[in-house]
Every structure is written in structure tokens, then in C-alpha cells.
C-alpha positions in Angstrom: 276.8 -49.9 -59.2 275.9 -46.8 -61.2 277.4 -43.7 -62.6 277.0 -40.3 -60.9 278.7 -37.3 -62.6 282.3 -38.5 -63.2 282.3 -41.2 -60.5 281.1 -44.7 -60.2 279.2 -45.2 -56.9 278.5 -48.5 -55.2 275.5 -49.4 -53.1 274.8 -52.8 -51.6 271.9 -55.0 -52.6 270.1 -54.0 -49.4 270.8 -50.2 -49.7 269.2 -47.2 -51.3 271.0 -44.2 -52.8 269.3 -40.9 -51.7 269.7 -37.4 -53.0 269.7 -35.1 -50.0 267.3 -32.2 -50.3 267.6 -30.6 -46.8 269.4 -31.2 -43.6 268.9 -29.5 -40.3 271.6 -28.1 -38.1 271.4 -29.8 -34.6 272.6 -27.8 -31.7 275.0 -30.6 -30.8 276.8 -29.9 -34.1 277.1 -26.2 -33.8 280.6 -26.3 -32.5 281.6 -28.4 -35.5 279.7 -26.1 -37.9 281.5 -23.0 -36.5 284.8 -24.7 -36.3 285.2 -24.3 -32.6 288.0 -26.3 -31.1 288.8 -28.2 -34.2 292.2 -29.2 -35.5 293.2 -29.7 -39.2 293.4 -33.4 -38.5 289.7 -33.4 -37.5 288.7 -32.8 -41.1 286.8 -34.0 -43.1 283.9 -33.9 -40.7 281.1 -36.4 -41.0 278.1 -34.5 -39.6 274.5 -34.0 -40.4 271.9 -36.3 -38.9 268.7 -34.4 -39.7 268.5 -35.2 -43.4 265.6 -35.7 -45.8 265.7 -36.5 -49.5 264.6 -38.5 -52.5 265.6 -42.1 -53.5 267.5 -42.2 -56.7 268.7 -45.8 -56.8 267.4 -49.0 -55.1 269.5 -52.0 -54.3 268.7 -55.3 -56.1 267.2 -57.0 -52.9 265.3 -54.0 -51.6 261.5 -54.4 -51.5 258.9 -51.8 -50.9 260.9 -48.8 -52.0 261.3 -47.3 -55.4 263.1 -44.4 -57.2 261.3 -41.2 -56.5 260.2 -42.1 -52.9 260.6 -39.2 -50.5 262.3 -40.2 -47.2 263.5 -38.8 -44.0 265.8 -40.0 -41.0 268.8 -40.1 -43.3 272.1 -41.4 -41.7 275.3 -39.5 -41.0 276.7 -37.7 -42.8 273.9 -35.8 -44.6 275.7 -32.5 -45.2 276.4 -33.8 -48.8 274.6 -34.3 -52.0 273.9 -38.0 -51.7 274.0 -40.7 -49.0 273.8 -44.5 -48.9 271.0 -45.6 -46.5 269.5 -48.8 -45.1 265.8 -48.5 -46.0 264.9 -50.2 -42.7 266.0 -47.0 -41.0 264.1 -44.6 -43.2 260.6 -43.1 -42.9 258.4 -42.2 -45.8 257.5 -38.5 -46.1 253.7 -38.1 -46.6 252.4 -36.6 -49.9 251.8 -33.0 -49.6 254.4 -32.3 -46.9 257.3 -30.1 -47.8 260.6 -32.0 -47.5 262.2 -29.3 -45.4 259.3 -29.7 -42.9 260.0 -33.4 -42.6 263.3 -33.6 -40.7 262.7 -37.0 -39.1 265.3 -37.1 -36.4 264.2 -33.9 -34.4 260.5 -34.7 -35.1 260.9 -38.2 -33.5 262.7 -36.6 -30.5 259.8 -34.2 -30.0 257.2 -37.0 -30.4 259.1 -39.2 -28.0 259.3 -36.4 -25.4 255.5 -35.8 -25.7 254.8 -39.5 -25.2 257.1 -39.8 -22.3 255.2 -37.0 -20.4 252.2 -39.3 -20.0 250.1 -36.5 -18.8 246.7 -37.2 -17.2 243.5 -35.2 -17.1 244.0 -32.0 -15.0 247.8 -32.1 -14.9 249.9 -28.9 -14.9 252.8 -29.1 -17.3 255.9 -26.9 -17.3 258.2 -26.4 -20.4 261.5 -24.6 -19.5 262.9 -23.7 -22.9 260.8 -22.8 -25.9 263.2 -23.4 -28.8 262.5 -25.8 -31.6 262.9 -28.9 -29.4 260.7 -27.5 -26.6 257.9 -26.2 -28.8 257.4 -29.5 -30.6 256.2 -31.5 -27.6 254.4 -28.5 -26.3 252.3 -28.3 -29.4 251.7 -32.0 -29.3 250.4 -31.9 -25.8 248.3 -28.7 -26.2 244.6 -29.4 -25.8 245.1 -33.0 -24.6 243.7 -33.0 -21.1 246.3 -30.7 -19.4 244.8 -28.1 -17.1 247.7 -25.7 -17.7 250.7 -25.7 -20.0 253.2 -23.2 -18.6 256.0 -22.1 -20.9 259.2 -20.4 -19.6 261.9 -18.8 -21.7 264.2 -15.8 -21.9 263.1 -14.7 -25.4 259.7 -12.9 -25.8 259.4 -14.0 -29.4 259.6 -17.7 -28.3 257.1 -17.1 -25.6 254.7 -15.7 -28.2 255.2 -18.8 -30.3 254.5 -20.9 -27.3 251.2 -19.2 -26.7 250.3 -19.5 -30.4 251.0 -23.3 -30.2 248.9 -23.8 -27.1 250.7 -22.7 -23.9 248.1 -21.3 -21.4 250.7 -19.4 -19.4 254.0 -17.9 -20.5 256.7 -16.7 -18.1 259.8 -14.6 -18.9 262.3 -16.4 -16.7 264.4 -13.2 -16.0 261.4 -11.1 -15.1 259.6 -13.3 -12.6 260.5 -15.6 -9.7 260.0 -18.7 -11.8 259.9 -21.2 -9.0 257.4 -19.0 -7.1 255.2 -18.6 -10.1 255.3 -22.3 -11.0 254.2 -23.1 -7.4 251.5 -20.4 -7.4 249.7 -21.3 -10.6 248.7 -24.8 -9.6 247.4 -23.5 -6.2 250.7 -24.1 -4.4 251.2 -27.7 -5.3 253.6 -27.3 -8.2 253.4 -29.1 -11.6 253.0 -32.8 -12.3 255.2 -32.8 -15.4 258.3 -30.6 -16.1 260.2 -30.7 -19.4 263.5 -28.9 -19.4 264.8 -28.1 -22.9 266.9 -25.0 -22.3 270.4 -23.8 -22.1 272.5 -23.3 -19.0 271.5 -19.6 -18.4 267.8 -20.4 -18.6 268.1 -23.4 -16.3 270.2 -21.5 -13.7 267.6 -18.7 -13.9 264.9 -21.2 -12.9 
């Protein structure tokens, strides 16, 4: 138990108290963020699962963590000033990394996607959707044995980012026959791996 402003806050002996420094806005939370379809009884909302922060208090039985440690993968709800967290669920932010660049939840999603692709030497890989969640695994796979990394999107600025991050071919989904191009590039045999991280319009356009 410790004092914060005018309140007395409790953390368990196995918990840590974290000051939230940044929290991303997940696309799954945009409807809540914009208030779409919500009733007064739905409030207060408990959202925000892309948090990162600094430990300010450590429970009596917690080992391996100390005040001042920078951590990510904070629990819901992280749209607040502080959260109580189980340190077993936290990841330490490396020295030298900006905290707002260390949003653990989306980063682990991108890493898991890249690992799940299991590409082999000479594979052709297609990414449909070049937003944040599509570009992370694309960048992770760039230069790692793929013969081609094909990126498709509806936004030219995203396609430019995809090329900067390692895409070898970029396709504007509304300006080409996407299926025909994806078949043509690997000499008519299609791609070995396809990752779809796009909205409904982009997927229908494919």
C-alpha cells in the first residue's frame, strides 16, 4: 500500500505498479475510441492493451524487478496514468529504445506472424495490406531467403513504405488485376505464402 496524489493505492505482494508512458490505439478499439454504438451504461470503458511504462512500486514478493525498470505488454486498461501488473506478463524494454517505439502487444503479433510464415529459400511471399500490422512481418522477413516479397495495398504511401522496408514488388490493388499479377510474377505458379492484413475493401479487391 502506498500513497499516490490524494489516494491510497493497493498492489498485491506479487504485483508491480506501473506509470503508463504511452499506449497504442488498436484497430479493434477504434469503435470504442470513437464512441460508435455505445450506450451510457457502457461507460466507463476499460480499453488499451498496447501499453508501455515505468515501474514505480514493486510488491514485497516480486524478484527481478525494481523501481525505474521500463516495461511493455501492460494489461488492460492502459488508457490511464497507472496500472497494476503481474510482472510475469511484462517484457523489459531494452536500453536505448524509445518507450513509444516499444508497444509490446502489436510487436509480438508482428513477430508471431513472421515466424508462422516459415518461408523457405526461394519462396514467393504476398502481403495484402501494408498498414502497421502488415509492414512489421514484411520488414522481419525482408532479406531472409525469399525470392520475392510482393506487397499489395490501396494507398501509394503505404506501398512506398513497403518498398523501403524490403518489398521487392509493390502492387496497387485497384489499378492492377491483383490475382493475375500474383500468378504472373512467380512464373504462373502463385506464391508459397500469403499474409492478409487488410480491410474488407482491399480483400474484396483481391
